N, C-alpha and C positions, 0 to 999 in steps of 0.2 A: 504494500500500500504506500502511495506517495502523497505528500501534502504540498499544496501550492498556495502561496500567499500573494495576493495582488491588490494594488490600490486602484479603485474604479473611478472613472470620471463620467459625468453626465447624470448622476443620481440626484434628482431634485426634490423628491418627496419620499416618505417612508414606504410608500407602495412600491417604489422601484426596487427596494431590497427584497420584497416578497417575489417580485417578478424574476429577479436574478436567481434567487434560491430555488424557485420551482423550475425555471427554464434550464438551469444547469443540472439540477437534480434529476431531470428526465434523461440525461445523457447516459448511455450504457457504460458501466464501470465506475460511476460516481457513488461513493459510499456515503459521504456527508457533504453538505454545502451550507455554509453560514456566512451571512453578509452583515457586516457592522455598518449600518446606514450612517450613524453619527460620525464615524471615522472614515467612511467610504472605503472600507477594506473588505476583501473577500477571502475566505479560507475554504478550500475544497480538498477533500481526501478522495483519491481515485485509484483504481487498479491500472497500472501502466501497461498491462497486457491487453486491455480493452480500449484504452483511451490515452491520448497524449496531450501535452500542454497546448500546442497550436489549435487542437479541436476545441478546447475549453475557451481559448481566447476568441476563436471564430464565433462560438455560440454567444459570448458576451457582446460581441460586435453586432451579431444578428439581432439580438434583443434591443439594440439601439444604444449601447454604452461602449466605453473604451477603457483601456488601461493606461495608467501613468507610468512613465519611464524613470521617475525620480528614484534616488537611492534613499535608504532610511536615514542616513546622516546628512543628506544635502537636499532639501526640498527644492523643487523647480521654482524659477523666478515667477512663472505664471501663477503658481499657487500662493505666492506671497505678494500679489499685486496690491496696489493701494486701495483703500476703502472709499466709502461714500459714493455719491452719484457719478463722480468722475471716474471711479473704478468700474462702474457698471457698463459703460459704453465699450471700453476695450474688451470686457468679459463677453459681450454679445458676439464678438468675432473670434472667440476662441473655439467655438463649435459651429459646425455646419448648420444645425437645426436653428440655433439662435440667430445666426447670420441671415438665414433665409427669412426668419420672423421679422428682422429689421428691414429687409428689402420689401417684404410684404406690407409692412407698416407705411413705408414711403409710397407704395402704390395705392394703398387705401387713402392716404392723404391726397394724392393726385386725383383719385376718383371723386373725392369730396369736392375738390376744386372744379372739376369738369361739371359736376352737378350744379355748383353755385353759378357757373358762367353759362349754363344751359347748353352744354355741348350735346351732340347727337347721343340719343339714349344707347344705341348699340355700342358706340365708342366707350361710353362709361361702363356698360356691362362687361365689355372685354377687359377693361382695366381691373374691375372687381374680380372677374374670373381668374385673371392672371395672378392677382394678389392672393386669392384663395388657393390657387394651385401651388404657388411658391411657398407661402407660409404654412399651408395645410399639408404639404407632402410628408414632412417628417412626422407630423401628428398622426396622419392616416396610416403611414407605414408602421409606426410603432403600435398602433391599435390592432392592425391586422396581424403583426408578428405575435403579439401577446395572445390573440385569439387562436392563431394557428399552432403555436408552440406550447402554450400553457393552458389552452382551452378556457380562457378567462376573458371577461369583458372589463376593460379598464376605462379610465376617464378619457383617454385619447380616442378610443373607439366611440364612446358616447358623444364626444365633441364632433367627431367626423360625421356621425349619423345626424347630429343636430344641424351641422352646416349643410349637409346634402339635403336634408329636409327643408331648410330655409331656402335653398336654391330652387327646389321643386315648387315651392309656393310663391316664387318670384321675389324673394328677399335677398338678392345677391349682395347688396351693400351690407346688410346686417350679417350675412354669413361670413363675408370677408372680414368685417370688423370684429366679429366674435372670435374667429380663428386668430387674428392678429393679437387681440387683447389676451386671449388664453396663452398664446405662445410667449408673449412678453411677460405675462404673469408667471409662467413656469420658469422663464429665465431669471426673473427677479427672485423667485424662491430658491433656485439653484445658487444664485449669486450670494444671497444672504446666508444660506446654509454653508457655503464654502467659507464665508468669513468666520462663522462660528467654529467650523472644523479646524481652520488654520490658526485660530487664536492662540492655542497652546503650541502648535508646531512652529510658529514664528520664532520661538526661542532658539531654534536651531540656526536661524540666520545670524544670531549673535556670535556663533562660533567661527573664528577665522578659518579660511580654507587652507592656510599654510602656517607652519611653525618654524621657529629658528632652533635647529637641533645642533648640539655640540658633538661633532664627530672627529675622530683622529685623522690626521693626514695619511692617506694610503699611498704606498709605493713612492715615497718622497724622493724625487730625483736629486734634490739638494744634498740629502744625507745618505744615499745609497753607497754602500761600501765602508761607511764609517763604523768603526768598532764592530765589524762583522754584520752590520745591518744589510739584509738582502732583499727586503720588500715586506709588504704588509703594513700594519699600523706603525707609523714612525715614532720611535722612542724619544726623539729629540725635539719634535714639534709639539706645541700645545694643541688643544682641541680647536677645530675650525668651526666658525658659525656658518651653517648651511641652511637655506630655505628649502623646505620640502613640503609636499601636500600632507595634511594631517592624517589622511587615510594610510599613508606610507610609514608612519611612525611605529616603532616596535617597542614592546614592553621592555623596560630596563634602560632605554636610551635617555639621555639628558637633554632637556630643552631649556632655552633661555627665554624668560618672559621679562620684557623691559617695562619701565614705568609707563602706566597708562594703557598698556596693551590688554586686550581680552585674552584670557587663558584658553589655549586651543584644545586641551585634552586633560583628562583626569590624571593627577600625579601627586607625588609627595615632595615637599620642599627639602632639598639637601644643602642649599646654601642661600644666604640672604634673608631678609625680613621685610615685610610690607603689610599694609592693610588692604584686604581684598573685599570688594563689594560682591556678596554672595546672593543678592536678591533674586536672580533668576532660579536659583536652586531652593533656597530656604525661605525667601520672602522677607529676610531681615532688612530693615531699613538702614542700619548702620554698618560700615565696613568692619570686618573681623580681622584681628591681628594674626598674621601667619609667620611662622619661623621654621627652622629646621625640624623635620619630623612631622609637621602638620600636613594634612591632606588638602588639596585644592581641586576645583572642579571646572570642567570645560564650560565656557560661556560666562564665567564670572570675570570681574574686571580688576586687574592689578592696580595698586595705588602707586605711591611714589618710589618704592624700592624696586630693585632688580632681583629676580628670583631664578635660581637654578633648580629645575624640577625633574625628578625621575618619573618617567611614564609608567603608570601602574595598570592602565586599561587601554584596550584598542579604542579607536574613535567610535566605532559602532556600538561599543559596550559602555559608553560613558554614562555617568549618573544622569545627565540631562536627557540623553536618549532613552534611558531606562524609565525616567519619569514620564516622558512623552508617550512611550509604549504603554505604560501602566494606565495612564489617563485614557488613551484610546481604547484599551481593553475594558476599562471601567465603564465607558460609554455603551458597551454591549450589554451590561447588566441592567435589565429593565426593572424599573420601580413597579410596585404593585399597581399604582395609578396607570402606568403605561400599559401593563398587561390587560387591565380592565378595558382601556380604550381600544386596544387591538381586538379584543373579543367582541366589543360592542360594534366596531366598524364592520366586522365580518357579517353581522346580522343586518346592520343598518343599510349597507349598500344594495344587496340584492332585494331587500324589502322595498326600497324606493324605486328601483328599476321596475319591479313588478307593478308597483303603484302607478308609474308613468305609463306603462302599457295599458293598464286598466283605464287610466284617465283618457287615453287616446281613443279607446274602443267603446267603452260602456255608454258615455253620454250620447254620442251619435246613434248608437245601436238601440238604446232603451228610450231616449227622450227626443230623438230627431234633432239633437243639437248639431250645429255646423262642425263638420270635420275639418274643412279648409278655412282659411281666413276669409272674411267677408269684405266686400268692396268698401264698406263704411269704416274699415280699419279694425273691426272687431276680430279678436284673435280666435281662430278655430281651436278645437280640442287637440288636434295634432300639434299645433304650435305650442299650446300649453304643456303638452306632454314632453315636447322637446326641451322646453324651458325647465321642466321638472327634472329631466335627465341631467342637464348641466348642473343644476343645483345639488343633485344627489351626491356629487363627489365628496368623499369625507376627508379630503386632503388636510384641511385646516384642523380637523379634529385629531387626525392621526399624527400630525407633525407637532401638535401643541405641547406634548410632553417631552419628546426626545430633544427638541431644540433648547428647551429650558434646562434639561439635565446636562446637555453638552456644555452650555454656557456656564452653569453653576460649577460643574466639576473643573472646567478650565480656569474659571476665576479663582477657585480654591487653590488649584495647583500653582498659579502665579503668586499666591501669597504664602506658599510653603505648606499647604494642607493637601495631602494626597488622599482623595476619596475614591475608593475602589469600586464604585458602582452606584447607580441610581437608587437601588434598594436601600443601601446604607445611608444615602443622603436623606431619603424619606424617613427612615427609622430614626436618624439623629434629630429630626425636627420634632419627633414625638417623645423623646427621652424625658423621663420624669425624675430619675435618680442617677447619680454618678458614684462609682466606686473607683478609688485611686490606690495604686500601689504607692509605697512610701519612697523607697530607695531608688533614685534615678528618675523619679516622677515628680513628687512634691519636693524632694530634695535633690541635690546635685549628684548624690552617690559618690562623692569624693570627700572623705573626712579631712578636716583641717584642725590645726591647733587652736583651741579656743581659750585655754588657760594655762599659765606657766607659773610654777611657784617653787622657789628654793626654800628649804626649811629654815635656813639661816638668814633669809631676806628680812630686813628690818622694816622697809617701807614698800610692800608689794603693790600698793595702789598707785604709786608714782610712775610705774611703767619701766623706767630706766634702772636696771639693777645688774651689776656685774655677776653676782651669784646666780641669778636666774639665767643670764646668758650662758654661763658656764654649764649649768645643768642641761640646757638645750643643745649646746655644742658637743658635750660628752655623748648624749643620746644620739645625736645626728651622726657622729663618727662611727658608732656601732651600726646604726640603722642603714647607713649607706650600702652595707653589704647584704641587705635584706630586700626581698621583693614584696613584702606585705604592704597593703594599702596604708596601714597606720604608719609604717616606716616612711613611706613617701610623704605623708603629711608632716612628719617631724623634720625630714631633710629639707622640704620646701620652706618650712618656717625658719629653719636655721639659715638658709640661703637668703631669705628676706631680711633677716637681722644683719647679715653681712659680716659677722665677726667669727672667723673660723679658728683663730687662736692656735693654729698649727697642730690641731688634734689629728692623729693618725691612728686608725684601729688595726689590730691584727688578732689572729687566733679567734675569729668570730664564729660562734656556733649558736644554733637555734635550740631553745629549751621546750620542745614538744608542745608548741602552741601557747606556752605560758609566757614567753619572752625571748630575749636574746642576750648573750653575754660575750665579752671579749676583753682585750687589753687595749687601752688608749694611752699612748706615751708611757708604757710600763705599769699603768694602774689598772686594776681589775674593775671593770664596769659592767653592771647588769641593768637592763631595761626590761621590766616585766610587770605582770599584773599584780593587783593587790593580793590575790589568792596565793601567788608564788611567794611573796614576801611574808605573808601570814604563816605559810607552811615552813619556810626554810630560813627566814631572816627576821627574828623577833625584833619588834620595834615599839616605840612609845605609843601609848593610847591616844595621845593628841594627834599623832600622824594618822592613826586609824580613823578618828572622827573627821579629820579634814578630807581624807580620800573618800570616805563613805558619803559625805555631803556632796562631793563632786558627782559621784555615781548616781546618787538619788535624783540629780537634775538631768538624768538621761545622757550623761557623758561617759566616755571610756577613759579611765585614769591609768597611766603607766608610771610606776615609781622608778626612779633612777638612783642607783647606789654607786658610790665611789670608794673603792677599797673598804668594803663592808660598812661604810658610812652612808646612811640614807641622805642623799643630796637634795631631793625634791621630787615633784611629780609633774607630769605633762598631761593635760586633759585634752582629748581629741573627740570631735563630734562631726557627724554629717551636718551640713548646713542647708537650710531650706532655700529653694529657688526664690529669687527676688520677686517673681510674679505670682507665686503660689497663693498668698493671702488675697491679693487683688482678684485673682481668677475665681476663687471660691466665692468671694463676695459678689462678683459679677454674675456668676451662675445663679445665685439666689435671686438677684434682681430679674433674671430672665425666667424666673418661675420654677427652677429646679427644686423639687421638694425635699430631696435628701442627698447629702454628701457623706460618704463613708471612706475612711482610710483603712486599707487591708495590708497588714505587714507581718512578716515573720520575726520582726525584731521584738525585744523585750517590752513589757508593758510600760515601764517608766519612760524609756526613750520614745516609744510610740506616742504616749500621751503628751509628752513635751512637744513633739513635732505637731501633733494634731491641734493642740492649743495654739501653737504659733501660727498655723495656716488657717484655722477657723472652721475645720470640718465639723459636721454635726455629730459624728460618731467615730470612735477608734476601735478597731478589732486587731489585737496584737497576737504574736506567737502562733501565726497560722502557717500551716504547710500548704503547698500548692493545691492539693485536693480540698483543703478547708476553705481556701479562697474561692474555689469553684462553687462550693456549697453556699458560701456567703452570697455570691452573685445570684444563685438560684433563689435563695430566700428573698433577696431584694426584688427579683422579677415577680414573685408571687404577690408582693405587697404593692409594687409600683408599675407592673406590666412592662414598661419599657426602661431598660437599664443600660448604661454605657460603662465600660471598664477601661480605665486609662492605666497603661503599664509600659514596661520597657520592651515589650515585644518578644522576650525570650523566656525569662523565668515565669512570667505570668500567662503563658500560652493557654493553659486550660481555662482560666477565668476569662481571658480575652475572647476565646472561641465560644464560651457559653453566653456571654452578654449579647444583647441585641445589636450593640455597636461596640466593637473592640477598637480602641484607639491606642496606637503605639507611639512612643517617643522615638522619632525616626532617625536620630543621629545622622542627619544629612544624607539619608539614603542607604543605610546599611541593609544588606539583603535580608537579614533576619527580621528586621522591623517591618520592611515592606511586604514580606510574605506572610507574617503572622496575623496582622490585624486588618480590619476593614477600612480603617483610616490611619494615616501616619502624619504626625507633626514633624515636618522635615528639619526644622531648626532646633528640635528639643525645647521649644518654647511653648509653655502651657498657655501663654497669652493668646495663642492662636485659637484656643478652644471656644471662647465666646464668639469670635468671628465666624467659626465654622457653624455653630448653632444658629446664629442670626442668618447666615447665608442659606442654610438648609430650610429654615422656616420661610424665608423670602421666596425660595424656589417653589415650595409647596403652594404659597399664595399665588404666585405667577401661573402655576399649572392650573389652579382652579379658575383664575381669571381667563386663561386661554380656552379652557373647556367651555366656560360660560359664553365667551365671545363667539366661539364656533357654533354652539347649539342655538343661541339666540338669533344670530344672523341667518342660519339655515331655516329656523322656524319662521322668521319674518318673510323670507323670500318664497318659502314653500306656500305660506298662506297667501301671498300675492300672486303666485303662479296659477293657482286653481281658478280664481275668478278672471284670469287673463290680464291682470294689472302689471305683471312683470314681463319684460322683454328678454330676449336671448342675451343681449349684451349686458343687461342689468344682472342677469344670472351669473355671467362670467365674472363681472366685477365683484359680485357678492362672494363667489367662490375664491377667486384669486385674492381679493381684498382681505377676506378672512384669514387666508393662509399667510399673507404678508403681515397682517396685524399681529397674529400669534407668534410669528417668527421674530419680528422686531421686538415684541414685548418680552419674549424669552431671552433675546440677546442683550437686553438691558442688564442682565446679571453679569455679563462680561466686564462691565464697568464698576462692579461692586468694589468699594474701597474698605480697607480695614481702618476702623476708627479707634 
């Protein structure tokens, strides 16, 4: 079995996706065919023994569509054309069908002028027939292909029948106008949908096509023969700056990113320091400081410094590409509202078509009502039935939901919130309770030194104390040999104080999870827990009381001894995120009824953090399965629950919640795969924005459904008594589609406040 992925051009409405799925699905050898209308992508699995790729492409073209030749990492210029009305006119001439519609429109205009100047009737008729033939050919051809290949009646066939019927009853001008308006309306729908599709993919245009790579001089003629050099990389020349296409960069190569340049590929800084604008990836408004060892991403903007960067991913596998791919995949996940609309449309369309047939036949048959139009301008029942056929198209209804979801998911991604489907967007709008993991979510997950005390310090409150500094530097000398997170906190604090005093540690060994010991400048030093010193190093009761007081505040205390003399203690604690308290308060303002912190940490530490951030309830000392049970209990009470965690340790709870939200760590694979939503910048402050956006999207969907049904209802009511004309019906159909599309696209401009 072989899988083929293609980007489709020419899909203007959601019905096009169904046409392709069914048309390609009928080919022999096709196992499955799925079309993502929002992203204009097709995936087909087929047996190469019975079918080949050219046959699939031919069927796509036969159905009236085409394939794009762009590469995943480099969108075509046409797909990124300018927006607004100035962008629509060039768009008309990117396809044959829309170009013919434009020509037909010009001819309709000429026909109207000839009527105004009383030109011969036959001459005017010929112009209208010509306009009808040119603009109507793609429409009629598409309708016939759909009927022949898929055994289905679509709007194109209905429009063709309506136009032919209008010509039969002598309304050539109206037939040509209707076809032109319909074709232009379809083109407008396609144009606006393309703008929505490309809103997130435009980010790829930010990535430079070339990069400056540092490569050695090869087969250097200047140094051949020197010290036995016979060719290959020259040992005497430094690295040369070479401009190469980004797609040609190899993992492990070093590139140079100069001041103000866009970063061309994902990499790790190996030299230099700079502030980098990461907004295309994480949505952060402020530049982030980058130095040796830090990861940087393609499409972000370097600040004033020059960076040497080691390539860690191929261009096609960049974090930016991954985000775009995940957003496009997310657009295939239908929200419950969209699934309802699709089911409704399947019943609605055939019902109205049958109704149109009955409208044409029954009144003339049963009540001797006029079948044809009368000389006094009264519309006959055939004309009313044709009008009803045009109105019956459910385009506006079907497109009302997907265009809104595409816009909302794209807007969220631009602000660093990756929502993996419309179903999750809708679920987030209905969430009533939030569960939070503690470590790495409400806190940074990185312990820091929060208190330092030498037991012989006379004035600890004054801050500057040589004895306290000595305690910290002794501990740091030992802990530099350790990989423990608490060791990192001590070493970092010692570095910030900047007084190393020449302490050098040797003979360092770990004490089975209780601490670490070694020799510093010939003195025996131990850094360990209170339990270790209680068991092996008897000490004064006052020291016990001081350390116990520290630990009762939710901090971890480590005692430092110097040649069996207890020198002091260092208190370390994880610190809450700056935004945590504000986010919890904002969630309450948004109507969230319950916020709970779930953690495996001890009760004292957990309660201290919970009080600091303002959650309603704290549940501590929980195993992963107990977190899962806690989420289940919340669902029973509040129906819709979201769980926010780090995306790895909290996987069971994230999966159980209605909405699992991972702290994305700028796109790590684990976070992106675990949850239904990822906060790309690890910034909890994005959470209220995501909730507001989801609720706004649901309101817009309801507005769009209302607009579609109300307009349809009005014109259906006008069609039956003969008050609606064909061109009015076309304007109602296309106008409704454009209204809901533009209304949905408003979400693209949603800003984070």
